[in-house]
N, C-alpha and C positions, 0 to 999 in steps of 0.2 A: 746107873743106868749103862747098857751095854754100848761101848764106844766102838765106831766102825773102823777106825785107823789106830793101829798101834804106834808106837814111837818108830819103831823098824819099819813098817809099812809107809809111814809119813815121810821118812828118810828117802825111801826108795823112789818114792813119787817126787820129791823135790830134787832128786838126782836127774830122774827121767826129764824132767822140765828145766833143769839147769841151764841149757843153750838158750831156751826161749827166756827165762828169767833174766839172764845175762843181757839179752837183746834189748828187752824192755827196760832194765834199770839203765842201760846206756841212752836209750831212746828219751828217757824222761829224767835222767841224771838222779837217779834215786839208787843207794847202794844196794846190790843184789842181796847183801846179807840182810839188809832191813827187811826186803820182800820176802826172803825166805823166813825170817823171823815171824813175821805175820802170818804167813801161810802155815808155818809149823804150829804156832801157837792156836790157830783157828781149827786146824785138821785133827789134832789130837783131842779136842773137845767135841767133835762131831759124834753124836750118838743117835741112837734108834728114833728119839723124838724129833731130831732134826729130819730124818729120811720121812716119818710120819707126816710132819709138817709141809715138807715139800710135795709128797703124795697128794695131801689136801689141797694145796694150791692148785696143782696139776688139774685136779678133778673139780676144783671149786667146792669143796666139802669142807665144813658148813659154810659155804660163801666166803672162804678164807681166800685172800687176795695176794698174799705176800708173806714171805719166809725168808730166813736166811738160808742161802744156798750156795752149793759149790764149795771148792777147796777153801776159798776165801770168806765163805760165810757172809755173803752180802745180801742185803735186803733189796729188793726191786728198786724202790724209791731212793735208797741210799745210793745205788749204782747210778741211777738217773741223774741224781744230783751231782754225782762225781763227774759223770759224762759231760753235763751240761757246763760245770766248773771248767774242766779241761778245754772244751770249745771256747768259752768266753775269754779264757786266759791264752789262747792261741796254741795250746799244747797239742791239741788234736781236733780232728774234724770229724763229724758223724761218718763221711766216707772212710776215713782212715781207720775207723773203728769198726767198719762194715755194718753201720746202722743205716738201714734204709727205711726211713719213715716219712720222708718228704715235708716234715715241718719240724720247728723246734719242739724238743721233747718238754712236756708238761708234767710235772710232779702231781699235780691235781687230776691229771687225766687217768683214770684206772686202765684204760687200754695202752697208754704209754708206760705206765709201771709195769703191766704184764709183759709188754714187749721186751723191756729190759730185763725182767725176772726170768723169762724163758731164755734169753741170750746167756745170761749168767748160770742158769741151771744146765743149759746143754752143751754149752762150748767152754771147756775149761780154759783154753788159751784167752778167751773174751774175759772170763771170770778173773783170771790172773791179772790181765791189763787193767781192767776196770778197779780191781783192788788197788793197783798203783796209783790210779787217778784218785782214789779214795784217800789214800795216804798224802799225795800231794794236797788235796783239799783240807784234810786234817792239818797238815803242816802249815798252811797259810792261815787256817782259823785260829791255831793256837800261838802261832809266832808272828804272824804278819808278813811272812816271807817264806820263799821256797828256794832254800839254799843248804842242801845236805852236807855241805863242807863246812858250814858255820855253827851248826847246832851243838849247844851244850848237852851234857847228858841229861840233865833236867828237862830240857827242851824235848829230846828225844823220846823220853819217857812220857811226857805230856801227849806227844804226837801218837805214839803207840797205844796210850789210853784212849785217847779220843777216837781211834779207829774201832775201837769196842764199845766205847760208852760215852755219852755226853755229859760228862762232869768236869768240874774245875780243879781236881785234885787228881794225884798219880794213884792209880790202883794197882792191886796185885797183877793184873794183866799187864800193865805197863811195865812193871818191874821184871815179871817173867820174860815178856817179850824183849826187853833190852838186854837181858842175860842171853838170850838166845841170839840176838843180834851180835853180841861179843862173840859168841861161840862160832857163829857162821862167818865172822871176819877172820877168825883163826884157821878156819877149815880151807885147805885148797880146794879150788874148783874142779 
């Protein structure tokens, strides 16, 4: 399938958002190298079918209500769960995330899922920030803690795998994302 982002284009985009990624990394205590590794891993896989899925969600064809979207390729319901996780943990508020819904987001409410999907789809910075919230949620789910200074290599691979798949083993995605994490750790900002 036709990929929409080459490795070179992906690196250019990551460079363009480097300052923002650094700020988000500091805000949530997640290594910027890990954020970049996830974004890189997701972006190099975006293809024409992803764009078509987004188009179908936008127009509700055929009653399609969700798709992985944006640089971080997050589904609306996943983003919604990550936002609620962050709010529940005291890591963020709806206001700080510029979510103006007037109520607690409900993953069972199609309007709430669509609201978050549209935010993920249209706002690149929100897409990246909510991806970081999802990384935090994955970390807590897989290790029982949120402490990126204490994770072993295997724990990081499990967290990276969980970002992409709900499985109890380390996948190729987790291995590749971990290699990219190491690569970004070595790269100067």
